[in-house]
LOVOZA-249269 format. One record per atom (N, C-alpha, C): residue number from 1; atom name; x, y, z. Coordinates in Angstrom, 3 decimals. Example, Ala and Ser with C-alpha at 12.3 -4.5 7.8 and 13.67 -1.06 7.14 Angstrom:
BEGIN
sepa->1	miro->N	x->13.190	y->-5.690	z->7.800
sepa->1	miro->CA	x->12.300	y->-4.500	z->7.800
sepa->1	miro->C	x->13.200	y->-3.300	z->7.800
sepa->2	miro->N	x->12.850	y->-2.250	z->7.080
sepa->2	miro->CA	x->13.670	y->-1.060	z->7.140
sepa->2	miro->C	x->12.900	y->0.030	z->7.870
***
This chain:
BEGIN
sepa->1	miro->N	x->118.069	y->65.678	z->3.022
sepa->1	miro->CA	x->118.005	y->66.105	z->4.338
sepa->1	miro->C	x->116.841	y->67.340	z->4.361
sepa->2	miro->N	x->116.230	y->67.829	z->5.041
sepa->2	miro->CA	x->115.205	y->68.703	z->5.347
sepa->2	miro->C	x->115.788	y->69.886	z->6.622
sepa->3	miro->N	x->115.743	y->70.938	z->5.962
sepa->3	miro->CA	x->116.653	y->71.701	z->6.878
sepa->3	miro->C	x->116.275	y->72.269	z->7.884
sepa->4	miro->N	x->117.338	y->72.965	z->8.766
sepa->4	miro->CA	x->116.833	y->73.231	z->10.132
sepa->4	miro->C	x->116.063	y->74.048	z->10.147
sepa->5	miro->N	x->114.804	y->74.124	z->11.240
sepa->5	miro->CA	x->113.913	y->75.268	z->11.918
sepa->5	miro->C	x->112.923	y->75.365	z->10.644
sepa->6	miro->N	x->112.653	y->74.598	z->9.822
sepa->6	miro->CA	x->111.168	y->74.536	z->9.105
sepa->6	miro->C	x->110.430	y->75.168	z->9.142
sepa->7	miro->N	x->110.180	y->74.602	z->10.346
sepa->7	miro->CA	x->108.662	y->74.622	z->10.814
sepa->7	miro->C	x->108.482	y->76.658	z->11.088
sepa->8	miro->N	x->109.484	y->76.819	z->11.410
sepa->8	miro->CA	x->109.932	y->78.666	z->11.801
sepa->8	miro->C	x->109.309	y->78.990	z->11.041
sepa->9	miro->N	x->110.406	y->78.571	z->9.834
sepa->9	miro->CA	x->110.320	y->79.294	z->8.714
sepa->9	miro->C	x->108.772	y->79.558	z->7.997
sepa->10	miro->N	x->107.965	y->77.932	z->8.255
sepa->10	miro->CA	x->106.669	y->78.077	z->7.327
sepa->10	miro->C	x->106.014	y->78.886	z->8.458
sepa->11	miro->N	x->105.813	y->79.364	z->9.455
sepa->11	miro->CA	x->105.183	y->79.983	z->10.062
sepa->11	miro->C	x->105.184	y->81.328	z->10.191
sepa->12	miro->N	x->107.235	y->82.270	z->9.224
sepa->12	miro->CA	x->107.243	y->83.412	z->8.921
sepa->12	miro->C	x->106.192	y->83.295	z->7.325
sepa->13	miro->N	x->106.586	y->82.588	z->6.146
sepa->13	miro->CA	x->105.547	y->82.557	z->5.801
sepa->13	miro->C	x->104.031	y->83.279	z->5.302
sepa->14	miro->N	x->103.678	y->82.482	z->6.642
sepa->14	miro->CA	x->101.913	y->82.038	z->6.512
sepa->14	miro->C	x->101.933	y->83.272	z->7.080
sepa->15	miro->N	x->102.821	y->84.056	z->8.446
sepa->15	miro->CA	x->102.024	y->85.201	z->9.042
sepa->15	miro->C	x->102.541	y->86.696	z->7.648
sepa->16	miro->N	x->103.525	y->85.920	z->6.630
sepa->16	miro->CA	x->103.718	y->87.263	z->5.063
sepa->16	miro->C	x->102.294	y->87.161	z->5.021
sepa->17	miro->N	x->101.819	y->85.905	z->4.350
sepa->17	miro->CA	x->100.926	y->86.114	z->3.455
sepa->17	miro->C	x->99.660	y->86.826	z->3.927
sepa->18	miro->N	x->99.783	y->86.474	z->5.421
sepa->18	miro->CA	x->98.361	y->86.971	z->6.061
sepa->18	miro->C	x->98.647	y->88.755	z->5.910
sepa->19	miro->N	x->99.258	y->89.234	z->6.157
sepa->19	miro->CA	x->99.742	y->90.916	z->6.094
sepa->19	miro->C	x->99.835	y->91.443	z->4.744
sepa->20	miro->N	x->100.396	y->90.250	z->3.795
sepa->20	miro->CA	x->100.139	y->91.432	z->2.201
sepa->20	miro->C	x->99.789	y->90.324	z->1.500
sepa->21	miro->N	x->97.960	y->90.561	z->1.438
sepa->21	miro->CA	x->97.327	y->89.749	z->0.255
sepa->21	miro->C	x->97.756	y->89.737	z->-0.986
sepa->22	miro->N	x->98.392	y->90.995	z->-1.543
sepa->22	miro->CA	x->99.036	y->91.156	z->-2.891
sepa->22	miro->C	x->100.500	y->89.694	z->-3.185
sepa->23	miro->N	x->100.776	y->89.266	z->-1.982
sepa->23	miro->CA	x->101.739	y->88.739	z->-2.330
sepa->23	miro->C	x->101.531	y->86.906	z->-2.105
sepa->24	miro->N	x->102.337	y->86.385	z->-3.366
sepa->24	miro->CA	x->101.734	y->84.766	z->-3.929
sepa->24	miro->C	x->102.245	y->83.717	z->-2.691
sepa->25	miro->N	x->101.777	y->82.550	z->-2.943
sepa->25	miro->CA	x->102.112	y->81.532	z->-2.323
sepa->25	miro->C	x->103.449	y->81.247	z->-2.658
sepa->26	miro->N	x->103.898	y->80.912	z->-3.501
sepa->26	miro->CA	x->105.049	y->80.296	z->-4.259
sepa->26	miro->C	x->106.493	y->81.039	z->-4.077
sepa->27	miro->N	x->105.967	y->83.072	z->-4.293
sepa->27	miro->CA	x->106.595	y->83.454	z->-3.828
sepa->27	miro->C	x->107.409	y->83.231	z->-2.255
sepa->28	miro->N	x->106.333	y->83.093	z->-1.734
sepa->28	miro->CA	x->106.504	y->83.815	z->-0.293
sepa->28	miro->C	x->107.492	y->82.298	z->0.196
sepa->29	miro->N	x->107.439	y->81.304	z->0.122
sepa->29	miro->CA	x->108.061	y->80.118	z->-0.250
sepa->29	miro->C	x->109.333	y->80.323	z->-0.669
sepa->30	miro->N	x->109.640	y->81.340	z->-2.084
sepa->30	miro->CA	x->110.712	y->81.235	z->-2.401
sepa->30	miro->C	x->111.297	y->82.240	z->-1.060
sepa->31	miro->N	x->110.669	y->82.988	z->-1.121
sepa->31	miro->CA	x->111.058	y->83.918	z->0.394
sepa->31	miro->C	x->111.723	y->83.722	z->1.749
sepa->32	miro->N	x->110.780	y->82.361	z->2.149
sepa->32	miro->CA	x->111.477	y->81.599	z->3.147
sepa->32	miro->C	x->111.705	y->80.295	z->3.394
sepa->33	miro->N	x->112.037	y->80.247	z->2.127
sepa->33	miro->CA	x->113.006	y->78.517	z->0.986
sepa->33	miro->C	x->112.284	y->77.710	z->2.426
sepa->34	miro->N	x->111.282	y->77.636	z->1.255
sepa->34	miro->CA	x->109.517	y->76.882	z->2.123
sepa->34	miro->C	x->109.842	y->75.720	z->0.476
sepa->35	miro->N	x->109.455	y->74.363	z->0.391
sepa->35	miro->CA	x->109.032	y->74.182	z->-0.004
sepa->35	miro->C	x->106.802	y->74.616	z->-0.554
sepa->36	miro->N	x->106.922	y->75.333	z->-1.509
sepa->36	miro->CA	x->105.752	y->75.527	z->-2.049
sepa->36	miro->C	x->104.213	y->74.789	z->-2.155
sepa->37	miro->N	x->104.483	y->73.424	z->-1.309
sepa->37	miro->CA	x->103.792	y->71.911	z->-1.394
sepa->37	miro->C	x->103.214	y->72.087	z->-0.245
sepa->38	miro->N	x->104.115	y->72.555	z->0.269
sepa->38	miro->CA	x->104.369	y->72.504	z->2.289
sepa->38	miro->C	x->103.937	y->73.465	z->2.736
sepa->39	miro->N	x->103.933	y->74.883	z->1.904
sepa->39	miro->CA	x->103.169	y->75.795	z->2.706
sepa->39	miro->C	x->101.924	y->75.736	z->1.941
sepa->40	miro->N	x->101.421	y->75.911	z->0.587
sepa->40	miro->CA	x->99.895	y->75.635	z->0.320
sepa->40	miro->C	x->98.622	y->74.090	z->1.466
sepa->41	miro->N	x->100.363	y->73.453	z->1.959
sepa->41	miro->CA	x->99.139	y->72.437	z->2.909
sepa->41	miro->C	x->99.465	y->73.100	z->4.421
sepa->42	miro->N	x->99.994	y->73.734	z->4.326
sepa->42	miro->CA	x->99.866	y->74.042	z->5.959
sepa->42	miro->C	x->98.837	y->75.483	z->5.867
sepa->43	miro->N	x->98.413	y->76.213	z->4.404
sepa->43	miro->CA	x->97.378	y->77.045	z->4.653
sepa->43	miro->C	x->95.714	y->76.241	z->4.861
sepa->44	miro->N	x->96.084	y->75.033	z->4.240
sepa->44	miro->CA	x->94.734	y->75.249	z->4.537
sepa->44	miro->C	x->94.141	y->74.067	z->5.611
sepa->45	miro->N	x->95.576	y->73.361	z->6.508
sepa->45	miro->CA	x->94.827	y->73.123	z->7.737
sepa->45	miro->C	x->94.271	y->74.204	z->7.971
sepa->46	miro->N	x->92.710	y->73.954	z->8.884
sepa->46	miro->CA	x->91.588	y->74.730	z->9.915
sepa->46	miro->C	x->92.401	y->74.911	z->11.291
sepa->47	miro->N	x->92.327	y->73.214	z->11.776
sepa->47	miro->CA	x->92.569	y->73.745	z->13.400
sepa->47	miro->C	x->92.863	y->71.931	z->13.791
sepa->48	miro->N	x->93.442	y->71.996	z->14.526
sepa->48	miro->CA	x->94.622	y->69.911	z->14.799
sepa->48	miro->C	x->92.753	y->69.058	z->15.161
sepa->49	miro->N	x->93.208	y->68.062	z->15.230
sepa->49	miro->CA	x->91.798	y->67.495	z->16.398
sepa->49	miro->C	x->91.851	y->67.320	z->17.127
sepa->50	miro->N	x->93.521	y->67.242	z->18.450
sepa->50	miro->CA	x->93.323	y->67.323	z->19.486
sepa->50	miro->C	x->92.459	y->68.174	z->19.734
sepa->51	miro->N	x->92.522	y->69.371	z->18.983
sepa->51	miro->CA	x->92.010	y->71.097	z->20.083
sepa->51	miro->C	x->90.823	y->70.656	z->20.131
sepa->52	miro->N	x->89.716	y->70.058	z->19.037
sepa->52	miro->CA	x->88.553	y->69.835	z->19.041
sepa->52	miro->C	x->88.215	y->69.058	z->20.120
sepa->53	miro->N	x->86.362	y->70.289	z->21.016
sepa->53	miro->CA	x->86.157	y->68.895	z->21.811
sepa->53	miro->C	x->85.004	y->67.530	z->21.292
sepa->54	miro->N	x->85.488	y->66.395	z->21.998
sepa->54	miro->CA	x->85.092	y->65.275	z->21.274
sepa->54	miro->C	x->83.048	y->65.497	z->21.378
sepa->55	miro->N	x->82.801	y->64.591	z->19.994
sepa->55	miro->CA	x->81.041	y->64.884	z->20.011
sepa->55	miro->C	x->80.475	y->64.297	z->21.600
sepa->56	miro->N	x->80.786	y->63.064	z->22.203
sepa->56	miro->CA	x->80.423	y->62.574	z->23.181
sepa->56	miro->C	x->81.168	y->62.428	z->24.384
sepa->57	miro->N	x->81.370	y->63.373	z->25.112
sepa->57	miro->CA	x->82.516	y->63.489	z->25.921
sepa->57	miro->C	x->81.956	y->62.297	z->26.722
sepa->58	miro->N	x->82.678	y->61.194	z->27.190
sepa->58	miro->CA	x->82.594	y->61.011	z->29.081
sepa->58	miro->C	x->81.828	y->61.059	z->29.498
sepa->59	miro->N	x->81.607	y->62.260	z->30.716
sepa->59	miro->CA	x->82.030	y->63.066	z->31.535
sepa->59	miro->C	x->80.724	y->64.564	z->31.524
sepa->60	miro->N	x->79.490	y->64.735	z->32.391
sepa->60	miro->CA	x->79.288	y->66.044	z->31.938
sepa->60	miro->C	x->79.822	y->67.204	z->32.259
sepa->61	miro->N	x->79.727	y->68.450	z->31.894
sepa->61	miro->CA	x->80.774	y->69.905	z->33.227
sepa->61	miro->C	x->80.565	y->69.665	z->34.381
sepa->62	miro->N	x->79.094	y->68.809	z->34.496
sepa->62	miro->CA	x->78.825	y->69.080	z->36.556
sepa->62	miro->C	x->80.294	y->68.570	z->36.936
sepa->63	miro->N	x->79.866	y->66.997	z->36.156
sepa->63	miro->CA	x->80.894	y->66.246	z->36.923
sepa->63	miro->C	x->82.361	y->65.927	z->36.905
sepa->64	miro->N	x->82.250	y->66.159	z->35.684
sepa->64	miro->CA	x->84.444	y->66.982	z->35.826
sepa->64	miro->C	x->84.291	y->67.785	z->36.870
sepa->65	miro->N	x->83.653	y->68.913	z->36.461
sepa->65	miro->CA	x->84.250	y->70.000	z->37.882
sepa->65	miro->C	x->83.879	y->69.485	z->39.221
sepa->66	miro->N	x->82.507	y->67.646	z->39.377
sepa->66	miro->CA	x->82.780	y->67.968	z->41.259
sepa->66	miro->C	x->84.321	y->66.910	z->40.695
sepa->67	miro->N	x->84.151	y->66.279	z->40.122
sepa->67	miro->CA	x->85.309	y->65.261	z->39.894
sepa->67	miro->C	x->87.069	y->66.388	z->40.440
sepa->68	miro->N	x->87.293	y->67.247	z->39.676
sepa->68	miro->CA	x->88.326	y->67.853	z->39.582
sepa->68	miro->C	x->88.459	y->68.523	z->41.400
sepa->69	miro->N	x->86.851	y->69.118	z->41.249
sepa->69	miro->CA	x->86.419	y->68.780	z->43.263
sepa->69	miro->C	x->87.669	y->68.281	z->43.684
sepa->70	miro->N	x->87.146	y->67.152	z->43.797
sepa->70	miro->CA	x->87.510	y->65.898	z->44.727
sepa->70	miro->C	x->88.963	y->65.603	z->44.930
sepa->71	miro->N	x->89.138	y->66.234	z->43.964
sepa->71	miro->CA	x->90.827	y->65.802	z->43.378
sepa->71	miro->C	x->91.952	y->66.653	z->44.221
sepa->72	miro->N	x->91.488	y->67.652	z->43.978
sepa->72	miro->CA	x->92.062	y->69.282	z->44.440
sepa->72	miro->C	x->92.135	y->69.461	z->45.960
sepa->73	miro->N	x->91.075	y->69.004	z->46.178
sepa->73	miro->CA	x->90.676	y->69.697	z->47.305
sepa->73	miro->C	x->90.852	y->68.600	z->48.573
sepa->74	miro->N	x->91.908	y->69.595	z->49.501
sepa->74	miro->CA	x->92.382	y->68.052	z->50.595
sepa->74	miro->C	x->91.822	y->67.721	z->50.702
sepa->75	miro->N	x->92.632	y->66.069	z->52.070
sepa->75	miro->CA	x->91.032	y->65.945	z->53.042
sepa->75	miro->C	x->91.131	y->66.668	z->53.986
sepa->76	miro->N	x->90.203	y->66.951	z->54.434
sepa->76	miro->CA	x->89.686	y->67.315	z->55.927
sepa->76	miro->C	x->89.394	y->66.864	z->57.747
***
């Protein structure tokens, strides 16, 4: 059974690794009680796919702005 708040401890370990260039990943994992493999995987992750913009959006920026304007503007 995983320990509670594992994600928080992983984030703390990642912060510690960024702050101290001499700190090794294995030692940080030991200090924050997370698996070293988990910590290594989290270090390699760059950006979530959900954050990236689609390569071919369905609407242009102008079309999207117009659509938002029509939705947010009350009937007059």
